[in-house]
C-alpha positions as CSV (number, residue, x, y, z in Angstrom):
1,M,-114.0,14.5,50.7
2,F,-113.9,13.8,47.2
3,L,-110.5,15.3,46.5
4,K,-108.7,13.6,49.2
5,K,-110.3,10.1,48.3
6,F,-109.5,10.9,44.6
7,T,-105.7,11.8,45.5
8,V,-105.3,8.6,47.6
9,A,-106.9,6.6,44.5
10,V,-104.2,7.7,42.5
11,L,-101.2,7.2,44.6
12,S,-102.1,4.2,46.2
13,G,-100.7,0.6,45.9
14,L,-100.7,-2.9,47.2
15,M,-98.6,-3.5,50.4
16,L,-97.8,-6.9,50.2
17,V,-94.6,-9.5,51.2
18,S,-92.9,-10.9,48.3
19,L,-90.0,-13.0,47.7
20,S,-88.1,-11.8,44.5
21,A,-84.7,-12.0,43.0
22,C,-82.9,-9.2,42.1
23,G,-80.4,-8.7,38.9
24,K,-79.5,-6.9,35.7
25,G,-82.4,-8.0,33.5
26,P,-83.2,-7.6,29.6
27,E,-83.2,-3.9,28.2
28,G,-86.4,-2.0,28.7
29,V,-87.7,-4.4,31.3
30,A,-88.4,-3.5,35.0
31,A,-89.2,-6.7,36.3
32,K,-90.8,-10.1,35.5
33,V,-93.7,-12.0,37.0
34,N,-93.7,-15.5,35.9
35,D,-93.9,-15.3,32.2
36,V,-94.9,-11.5,32.0
37,E,-92.3,-8.9,31.7
38,I,-93.2,-5.1,33.2
39,P,-91.6,-2.6,30.9
40,M,-89.6,0.3,32.4
41,E,-92.2,2.7,30.8
42,D,-94.7,1.4,33.6
43,F,-92.0,2.0,36.2
44,Y,-91.1,5.6,34.8
45,K,-94.7,6.5,34.9
46,S,-95.4,5.2,38.5
47,Y,-92.1,6.3,40.0
48,A,-92.5,9.8,38.4
49,I,-95.9,10.6,39.6
50,R,-94.9,9.3,43.3
51,R,-91.7,11.3,43.1
52,N,-93.4,14.6,41.6
53,Q,-96.3,14.3,43.8
54,Y,-93.7,14.0,47.2
55,V,-92.0,17.1,46.1
56,A,-95.1,19.2,45.6
57,N,-96.4,18.2,49.1
58,A,-92.6,19.6,50.3
59,G,-93.3,23.0,48.6
60,G,-91.6,21.9,45.3
61,D,-88.2,21.5,47.2
62,E,-86.2,18.4,45.7
63,S,-83.9,18.3,48.4
64,V,-86.2,16.3,50.6
65,L,-85.9,13.3,48.2
66,E,-82.4,13.0,49.6
67,G,-83.5,13.0,53.3
68,P,-83.9,9.7,55.4
69,I,-87.3,8.1,55.1
70,D,-88.9,6.2,58.4
71,P,-92.1,4.7,57.0
72,T,-92.4,1.9,59.4
73,G,-91.4,3.8,62.6
74,K,-88.3,2.1,62.7
75,Q,-84.8,3.2,61.6
76,S,-84.4,2.9,57.8
77,K,-81.2,3.4,55.7
78,L,-83.1,4.7,52.6
79,T,-83.6,8.3,51.4
80,V,-86.9,9.4,50.2
81,D,-86.1,8.6,46.7
82,Q,-84.8,5.2,47.5
83,Y,-87.7,4.2,49.2
84,L,-90.1,5.7,46.1
85,K,-88.1,3.5,44.0
86,D,-88.5,0.4,46.1
87,I,-92.1,1.0,46.6
88,T,-92.9,1.5,42.8
89,I,-91.1,-1.6,41.9
90,K,-92.9,-3.7,44.7
91,D,-96.5,-2.5,43.8
92,L,-96.0,-2.9,40.0
93,T,-94.8,-6.7,40.7
94,E,-97.5,-7.4,43.4
95,T,-100.3,-5.8,41.5
96,E,-99.3,-8.3,38.5
97,I,-99.1,-11.4,40.7
98,I,-102.9,-10.3,41.7
99,K,-103.8,-9.7,38.3
100,Q,-102.5,-13.0,36.9
101,D,-104.4,-15.0,39.8
102,A,-107.7,-13.0,39.2
103,A,-107.5,-13.9,35.7
104,A,-106.9,-17.7,36.6
105,N,-109.9,-17.3,38.6
106,N,-112.3,-15.4,35.8
107,I,-112.2,-12.3,37.6
108,K,-112.3,-9.6,35.6
109,V,-112.8,-5.8,35.3
110,E,-115.1,-4.3,32.2
111,D,-113.9,-0.9,30.7
112,S,-118.0,0.1,31.5
113,E,-117.3,-0.2,35.2
114,I,-114.2,2.3,35.1
115,Q,-116.0,4.6,33.0
116,K,-119.1,4.7,35.6
117,I,-116.3,5.5,38.1
118,L,-115.0,8.4,35.9
119,D,-118.4,9.9,35.1
120,Q,-118.8,10.2,39.2
121,Y,-115.6,12.1,39.5
122,K,-116.8,14.3,36.5
123,A,-120.2,14.9,38.0
124,Q,-118.7,16.0,41.6
125,L,-116.3,18.2,39.9
126,G,-118.7,19.9,37.6
127,G,-118.2,18.3,34.2
128,D,-115.5,17.1,31.6
129,E,-113.9,20.6,31.4
130,Q,-113.4,21.0,35.2
131,F,-112.4,17.2,35.4
132,K,-109.8,17.6,32.7
133,A,-108.5,20.8,34.3
134,Y,-108.2,18.9,37.8
135,L,-106.3,16.2,36.1
136,D,-103.9,18.7,34.5
137,S,-103.2,20.5,37.8
138,L,-102.0,17.2,39.1
139,G,-100.4,16.3,36.2
140,I,-102.0,13.1,35.9
141,P,-102.8,11.7,32.4
142,L,-106.3,10.4,32.0
143,D,-104.8,6.9,30.7
144,Y,-102.9,6.6,33.8
145,L,-105.8,7.2,35.9
146,K,-107.8,4.6,34.1
147,E,-105.1,2.1,34.4
148,V,-105.0,2.7,38.5
149,L,-108.5,2.5,38.7
150,K,-108.9,-0.7,36.7
151,N,-106.1,-2.2,39.0
152,Q,-107.8,-1.0,42.2
153,T,-111.0,-2.4,41.2
154,L,-109.8,-5.6,40.3
155,V,-107.9,-5.9,43.4
156,G,-111.3,-4.9,45.4
157,K,-113.0,-7.9,43.4
158,Y,-110.1,-10.2,44.1
159,T,-110.4,-9.2,47.7
160,Q,-114.4,-10.2,48.0
161,E,-113.7,-13.5,46.5
162,K,-110.8,-14.5,48.6
163,N,-113.0,-13.5,51.5
164,K,-115.7,-15.7,50.8
165,N,-113.6,-18.6,51.5
166,I,-112.4,-17.2,54.8
167,K,-114.1,-18.3,57.8
168,V,-113.6,-16.8,61.5
169,T,-116.0,-18.4,63.7
170,D,-117.3,-16.9,67.0
171,D,-115.2,-19.1,69.2
172,D,-112.2,-17.5,67.3
173,V,-113.3,-14.1,68.2
174,K,-113.9,-14.9,72.0
175,K,-110.6,-16.5,72.2
176,Y,-108.7,-13.5,70.5
177,Y,-110.7,-11.2,73.0
178,D,-109.8,-12.9,76.2
179,E,-106.3,-13.1,75.2
180,H,-105.8,-9.5,74.3
181,K,-108.4,-7.5,76.6
182,D,-105.8,-4.7,77.6
183,D,-105.6,-3.9,73.9
184,F,-109.3,-2.9,73.8
185,F,-110.1,0.4,75.7
186,K,-111.6,3.8,75.2
187,A,-110.1,6.9,77.0
188,K,-109.9,10.3,77.6
189,A,-106.6,12.0,77.1
190,S,-104.9,15.6,76.6
191,H,-101.4,15.8,74.8
192,I,-98.9,18.4,73.9
193,L,-97.3,18.2,70.4
194,V,-93.9,19.7,69.2
195,D,-91.4,18.7,66.5
196,D,-88.3,18.1,68.2
197,L,-87.3,15.9,71.4
198,K,-85.3,18.7,72.8
199,K,-88.2,21.1,73.2
200,A,-90.4,18.2,74.2
201,N,-88.0,17.2,77.1
202,E,-88.1,21.1,78.1
203,I,-91.7,21.1,78.4
204,K,-92.1,18.0,80.5
205,K,-89.3,19.4,82.8
206,E,-91.6,22.5,83.2
207,I,-94.5,20.2,83.6
208,D,-92.8,18.4,86.4
209,K,-91.7,21.8,88.3
210,G,-95.3,22.6,88.5
211,A,-96.6,24.2,85.3
212,K,-99.9,23.6,84.2
213,F,-100.1,21.1,81.5
214,E,-103.3,22.9,79.7
215,E,-101.3,26.2,79.9
216,M,-98.3,24.6,78.4
217,A,-100.6,23.0,75.7
218,K,-102.3,26.2,74.7
219,K,-98.6,28.0,74.7
220,E,-96.6,25.1,72.9
221,S,-98.5,22.8,71.0
222,K,-98.4,22.8,67.4
223,D,-101.8,20.7,67.2
224,T,-103.8,23.8,67.1
225,G,-107.1,22.2,67.1
226,S,-106.9,20.6,70.6
227,A,-104.4,23.3,72.2
228,T,-107.2,25.7,72.5
229,N,-108.8,23.5,74.6
230,G,-105.7,22.9,77.0
231,G,-104.7,19.9,74.7
232,D,-108.0,18.2,75.2
233,L,-108.5,15.0,72.6
234,G,-111.9,14.1,74.0
235,E,-112.7,10.6,74.1
236,F,-111.3,8.0,71.7
237,T,-110.8,4.3,71.1
238,N,-108.1,2.0,70.6
239,G,-106.8,2.1,67.2
240,Q,-107.9,5.7,66.4
241,M,-104.7,7.2,67.3
242,V,-100.9,6.5,66.0
243,Q,-99.8,3.3,67.0
244,S,-97.1,4.6,69.3
245,F,-99.8,7.0,71.0
246,N,-102.1,4.1,71.4
247,D,-99.3,2.0,72.8
248,A,-98.4,4.5,75.6
249,I,-101.9,5.2,77.0
250,K,-102.3,1.3,76.9
251,K,-99.4,1.3,79.7
252,M,-100.4,4.6,81.7
253,E,-102.2,5.2,84.8
254,K,-105.1,7.7,85.5
255,G,-103.7,11.1,85.7
256,E,-100.0,10.4,84.4
257,I,-98.2,12.6,82.3
258,S,-95.9,10.4,80.1
259,D,-92.3,11.2,78.8
260,P,-92.4,12.3,75.2
261,I,-93.6,9.7,72.8
262,K,-92.6,9.7,69.3
263,S,-94.8,9.6,66.2
264,D,-95.0,10.3,62.5
265,F,-96.5,13.8,63.5
266,G,-93.5,14.8,66.1
267,F,-93.5,14.2,69.9
268,H,-96.3,13.7,72.4
269,I,-96.5,14.4,76.0
270,I,-99.4,12.7,77.0
271,K,-101.8,13.2,79.9
272,L,-104.3,10.3,80.6
273,K,-107.4,11.5,82.2
274,E,-109.4,8.3,81.9
275,R,-109.2,4.5,80.5
276,K,-111.7,1.9,80.8
277,P,-112.0,-1.3,78.9
278,R,-114.0,-2.3,76.1
279,T,-116.6,-5.1,76.4
280,F,-116.6,-8.1,74.2
281,D,-120.0,-6.8,72.6
282,E,-118.2,-3.5,71.6
283,V,-115.6,-5.0,69.9
284,K,-116.4,-8.5,68.4
285,D,-117.1,-6.8,65.0
286,E,-113.8,-5.4,65.0
287,I,-112.0,-8.4,66.2
288,K,-113.8,-10.3,63.3
289,S,-112.8,-7.9,61.0
290,K,-108.8,-8.0,62.2
291,L,-109.0,-11.8,62.1
292,T,-110.4,-12.1,58.4
293,Q,-108.0,-9.4,57.5
294,E,-105.1,-11.5,58.7
295,K,-106.3,-14.6,57.2
296,Y,-106.5,-12.8,53.9
297,E,-103.2,-11.4,54.0
298,K,-102.0,-14.8,54.8
299,A,-103.8,-16.2,51.9
300,I,-102.2,-13.5,49.6
301,K,-98.8,-14.3,50.8
302,E,-99.3,-18.0,49.8
303,V,-100.1,-16.6,46.3
304,V,-97.3,-14.2,46.2
305,S,-94.7,-16.8,47.3
306,K,-95.4,-19.1,44.8
307,A,-95.1,-16.6,41.8
308,K,-91.7,-16.3,40.2
309,V,-90.5,-12.9,40.5
310,K,-87.5,-11.3,39.2
311,K,-86.8,-7.3,39.7
312,Y,-84.1,-5.6,37.9
313,V,-84.6,-2.1,39.3
314,K,-83.3,-1.6,42.9
315,A,-83.6,1.0,45.2
316,E,-80.1,2.0,45.4
317,D,-80.1,2.5,41.4
318,E,-79.5,5.8,39.9
319,I,-82.4,6.3,37.3
320,K,-82.9,9.0,34.9
321,I,-86.4,9.6,34.1
322,P,-86.9,10.1,30.2
323,D,-88.2,13.6,29.3
324,E,-91.6,12.3,28.2
325,F,-92.3,10.9,31.8
326,K,-90.9,13.8,33.9
327,N,-94.0,15.7,34.3
328,Y,-96.2,12.7,35.4
329,G,-97.9,13.9,38.7
330,K,-96.2,17.4,38.4
331,V,-98.5,19.8,40.1
332,K,-98.8,22.8,37.5
333,Q,-99.5,26.0,39.7
334,D,-101.5,27.8,37.0
335,A,-103.8,25.0,36.3
336,T,-104.2,24.5,40.1
337,K,-105.4,28.4,40.4
338,E,-107.7,28.0,37.7
339,N,-109.2,25.0,38.8
340,S,-109.4,25.9,42.5
341,Q,-113.0,27.2,42.4
342,A,-114.2,24.2,40.5
343,S,-112.4,21.9,43.1
344,E,-113.7,23.9,46.3
345,G,-117.2,23.8,44.6
346,A,-116.9,20.0,44.3
347,N,-116.1,19.6,47.8
348,K,-118.8,22.0,49.4
349,E,-121.3,19.9,46.9
350,T,-119.9,16.7,48.4
351,N,-120.1,18.1,52.0
352,A,-123.4,19.2,51.6
353,Q,-124.9,16.0,50.7
354,E,-122.9,14.3,53.4
355,K,-124.5,16.5,56.0
356,N,-127.9,16.1,54.5
357,A,-127.5,12.5,54.8
358,E,-126.6,12.4,58.2
359,K,-129.3,14.8,59.1
360,N,-131.8,12.6,58.0
361,Q,-130.5,9.3,59.2
362,N,-130.1,11.0,62.5
363,K,-133.4,13.1,62.8
364,G,-134.6,13.6,66.1
365,N,-131.3,12.9,67.9
366,N,-128.6,14.5,65.7
367,K,-127.8,17.4,68.0
368,A,-125.9,15.3,70.2
369,S,-124.0,13.9,67.4
370,Q,-123.2,17.2,65.6
371,E,-122.0,18.5,69.0
372,K,-119.8,15.6,69.5
373,K,-118.2,15.9,65.7
374,S,-117.3,19.4,66.2
375,K,-115.2,19.0,69.1
């Protein structure tokens, strides 16, 4: 949906790996990439918007910033606030690296391209006033949004140019499939999802003693969408579930019920109903995309490794946001209320367009597709 895509566009950043030096730098400078200095003002804006959005998603409770974060699934010593600082300075420096390499290869974005994107947003929200109200509700200044869109559009063009020089042969794809056949499957499973390990272990013990999995799912699972069906998730393929869930399914036998599996959503108890291998023809395009992405990331790492990067802001630093930047990305409840109808209308219009397009595309055979989507 539009609003979901819009929010992702505002908050997302490049996730690359860079080699950089840290240390105290010139006053008012957050980092330096080759000969280009990144001002603290840019850091304040990006950090504040991430911080405020995170707090808003937590219901306005700023104490969540001091809690631990585990973004990679591994134990992390960073607090949420430290992670936000770290990813902010990382995104700023790596975006600058891409911008410099793009400029060296004559890749650029015109203002007219960004205006076209903004016009599409305005049309979907119902006009200029509704668009402005929506930005106000998120606390996002228009100039900041334009800069984010410009960077993302540039990265998109840059990626396309890089991919033109990346070659993945049919032999590469077949070799990968033969070496990773067990990674490609389609399965049917059910699960019970709870918040903590203690509760998950208690439920597993009850099932081991004879309690029916489906009844326990209806009673205990916080995934209400599947709980009403006894935890049934329907059919899915590898990669559609979170990694820990995917890895568990790959190792289970038909009819087996797993011990609690941790994910970002909580703890899962999984019952595998069926698992079948996917054929080469089913996955060859998927593999080609994966190998292309890996080669692209390798090419980007080479670009990043050649850049001289100095980061003067560290995750552990105590950073006070200047007053003029404190409200970047801060949700305004009154503006949100005023704008809710416009946002809802935009969503309904977008959904209607998507449904009509789907109906036309699948004419004559859309009944089965719609039934599958509704599950």
